[in-house]
C-alpha positions in Angstrom: -40.2 148.4 80.3 -37.7 148.3 77.0 -36.6 151.9 76.3 -35.3 152.2 72.4 -32.5 154.2 71.7 -30.9 155.0 68.4 -28.7 157.5 66.8 -29.1 160.3 64.1 -27.6 162.6 62.7 -25.1 162.9 65.3 -27.9 163.2 68.3 -28.9 159.9 70.4 -32.5 159.9 70.4 -33.9 157.6 73.5 -37.8 157.2 73.9 -39.3 157.8 77.5 -42.7 156.2 77.5 -45.1 157.1 80.4 -47.6 154.4 81.0 -51.2 155.8 82.6 -52.7 152.2 84.1 -56.2 151.8 83.6 -56.8 153.8 80.3 -57.7 151.7 77.0 -54.8 153.6 75.7 -52.0 153.8 78.5 -48.7 154.2 76.5 -47.8 158.4 76.5 -45.4 158.7 73.9 -42.0 161.2 74.4 -38.1 161.6 74.0 -35.0 162.9 75.1 -32.4 164.2 72.9 -28.8 164.4 73.5 -26.4 166.4 71.2 -22.6 165.6 70.1 -21.2 167.1 73.4 -23.7 165.7 75.8 -26.3 168.1 76.1 -29.9 166.8 77.1 -33.4 167.9 76.4 -36.1 167.4 78.8 -38.8 164.9 78.0 -40.1 166.0 75.0 -43.7 164.6 74.3 -45.6 163.6 71.1 -48.0 166.2 70.2 -51.4 165.8 72.1 -53.8 164.0 69.0 -51.0 161.2 68.7 -49.7 161.2 72.3 -51.8 158.1 73.7 -51.3 154.7 72.5 -52.8 151.2 73.2 -49.4 149.6 72.8 -46.0 150.1 74.0 -44.0 149.2 70.6 -46.0 151.5 68.6 -45.4 154.1 71.3 -41.7 153.7 71.2 -42.0 153.8 67.3 -43.6 157.2 67.2 -40.7 158.2 70.2 -38.3 157.7 68.1 -39.5 158.8 64.6 -41.2 162.0 66.6 -37.4 162.3 68.0 -36.2 162.4 64.3 -38.4 165.0 63.1 -37.3 167.4 66.1 -33.1 167.1 65.5 -34.4 167.7 61.8 -36.1 170.6 62.9 -32.9 171.6 64.8 -30.3 170.5 62.4 -32.3 171.8 59.1 -33.9 175.1 60.4 -32.5 176.0 63.6 -35.2 175.0 66.1 -33.7 175.5 69.8 -34.1 172.2 71.6 -32.2 172.7 74.4 -34.2 174.9 77.3 -32.1 177.8 78.0 -31.1 178.4 82.1 -33.2 181.4 83.8 
């Protein structure tokens, strides 16, 4: 499987697609974000109503777009993307 990656606003967005063989929509979109200091998020899934797709390329593109939206939420609105240590 090909992994897509892009840089956006000093973050690296990497797709993390999960395959569910045998389903008509086997590709579950998601991504990981890495900030400039090297911190990486857990896998951040697409919203449930858009998470599963029939085409791998569409799942990858949607995952990159979702990652960009998450970065915007973090940078512009202060949303914390990184899990706090327990």
